[in-house]
N, C-alpha and C positions, 0 to 999 in steps of 0.2 A: 424434501427440498434441501438444497445445500447453500451454504453461505461461506464467507471467509472469516477466519480468525487469525490474529497476529501470532507469530511464533518467533521465539528468540533462541537461536542456536548457540549464540555467544553474546558477549557484551558490546560488540561493535556498534550496534544501533545507538547506544548511549553516548558515543562520541562522534558518530557520523552525522547525527541529526541534532538540531536545537532541542527538540523534545522527542524522546523515544516513546513509542507506544508501549503499554504494558503487555506482557506476554498473555495471550489468550483472550484479548478483547476483540469484539466484532470489528470488522474492517471493511472499508470501501476503497475504491480506486483513489479518490481524493484529488483528482486533476482539477476539479472545480475550484480548489483553493487558489489556483493560478490563473483563473479565467480572465482577470483584468490586469495581468502582469506581463511585462515584456520579459519573458523567461530567458531570452538571449543575454540579458544583463545580470542575471542572478549569479552570485558567487558564493563560495564557501558552503556552509551547512544548508542555507535555503536552496542552493543549486543541487545539493545532494538529495534533499527531499523531493525536489521537483523531478529529478532524473530517475530516481529509483525507490520511491517510497509509497507504501500504502498507508492510508489514514486510519488510525484507530478511532472508532466512533466515540468512545467514552472520554479518552484523554485528549483527543485531537493531536496525538503524537504520531510519529512515523515508524514504520516497520519495513525492513528490507524484504522480508518474506511473509507470506500468509499461507495458511493451510486450508484446504477445502474440507469442510466438516458438514455432517448431517445437522439439520436444524428443524425446529418445529415452527408452525405458524405463529405461535406466541413469540418466538425468538425474532422472527422477521418483523412483527409489529413493534417489538421493543427497539430494534435497531432503527426503524423509521422514526419512532417517537424521540429517541435520544438524539438522533441526527437532526431532526427538525428543531429541537430546542437549541442545539449547537448552532444551527444556521441563523436562528433569531439572535442569539447571544453574540456570536462571533462575526457574523456576516451581514447583520442588519436586515434580515428578511422582515417584511412588513408585519407579518403575524404568523401564528402557528399553522393556520390553514394553508397559506402559500408555502410555508416551509415544509409542510408534510408532503405537498405535491412534488417539490424538488427532491426531498429525501426518498420518496417512493421511486422516482426515476433513477436515483443513484443506486438504490438497493436492487432495482430490476436489472441495471447494468451489471452489478456485482454478481447476481444470479447467473447472468449469461456467461460469466467466466468459470462457472462451476460445473462444466460438462464432463469433468474427469472424475475418477474414483475418489471417494473420501480419503483424506490423508495426503493427497497430492499437494506438493508445495507449488506456489506460483510466485514469480518475480515479474516486475514491470520495468520497462525502459521507456522513458518519456523523452521526446525531442520537441523542439520548437522550430518549425519549418514554415516559411512563408506566412508568418503571423498566426499559425495554428499549432495547437498542441496535438501531438500524435503519440499514441500509446501502443507499445508492443508487449505482449505478455508471453511468458514461456513457463512451461511446467518443469518441475524437477522431481525425479523419482530416485529412490535408492538403487545403487548398483546391485544387481543380482536379486531383485525382487524385494518384497516387503520385509522390513526389519526396523528396529528402533532408529530414529533419526539422530545422526551425529553430524556435527559440522565437518565439512570437507569430504563427505562420503557420497555426494550426489553427482549425478551425471545428467547434463541437459539432454532432453530427449526429443523436444519438438520446438518448432518456431524459433530456432536459434538465428537471431539477427543481431547485428551490431558491428562495431568498428573494432577489428582485432588489434589495432594499434593503440587503442584507448586503454589507459591504465589508471588505477586508483592508488593513491599513496596513503595507505592506512597508517603508516608511522607518522607521516605529516599531520594527518587528521587527529591522531592521538596527542601529538604535541600541541596542536591548536586547542584541544580540549583542556589541557593543563594550564593554559594562559589565562 
């Protein structure tokens, strides 16, 4: 089986998001964090995590990229258990039994994203349209075949969707972090 782990190619997640996930932690989509939010009104770092973050299960921090990795049954059970506890603690799930059901659904969805070879990177783009959250996922693979991952050496290879006029001001985000 395959699951997702956060990956950090540089330090940008630490200033793009309120809380960055630790590198190498298990991850899920995390869209459920915004289920009761009018995402069209989000600004700044919460908007960044909504639009392009995967949720690290242990830290409840965000990661721009995740990596598809091979996992064992015990890993899957651990992800469900940790996520269930987080759902009780952070989202008011009524009890662990109900939280486990929700965590199981989230992990099953995560598994559905892992139909590519291990080590493939995945990015997400979320939008809020007509009162609904929509997610688009794309895979990233190194140019010229497998080799060690380095920042800025990736080529988008499938499911390329988005607004070509949309730009991210990384310098502005870094200045915001310093404030």
